[in-house]
Phi, psi and omega in degrees: 000141182257141181236152171260125184258165174264127174252178184299320180295317178295321179301312181293310190282331185242298188299309180299317181297319176300314180300315182291317182291326186250338188241357183291142178228140181305318184287338178219075183292149177283134182295148175302153186302322183286000175263064178220161174269110188303318181297321180289323178292314181297321179299314181293321181291328183273343184302320180300339182265000187302141176227161173215123184058040180064016176247135177294134177284331180232080189285333185264160177299318179300318179291318179298314180297317183297314183289327177296309182300311179299312184290328175293324177287312184286324178291334177053055182287342181258154180298324179202154176090017183300319179294318180291319177293321177299318181294315176299318180296318177300314180295322179291314179304314178296315180299319177301332182253022173061040175227162179212153177270147175265355184295146174278164183305316180293331176290321177295319178301311182297321180294317180296318179294318180298315177300313182299323182278344187288157176284147182294000000 
């Protein structure tokens, strides 16, 4: 099965902009895109494609989406807004692959907080 992935350019031009347009808050503004640690961002974006011994570590769309979301939150590549950027990226990744979440906004918020507070 073939998947459409999020790369750094897509992250900047689509995902980050969606996060700023829809999830930004005055009391906790989302950092500009160029305020990120490149290695942490690239690591998170590449993890869904990871292989070992020519076997995909995350073969299903659900696994790829989950590890992308988790790693963007846990790697914390941006100065601020990582949970919101991860949520926007998750939604874009799923849309690129013709899927959508049924979760409400407050459910997505709670999931992001849960991931952020979880042990690695």
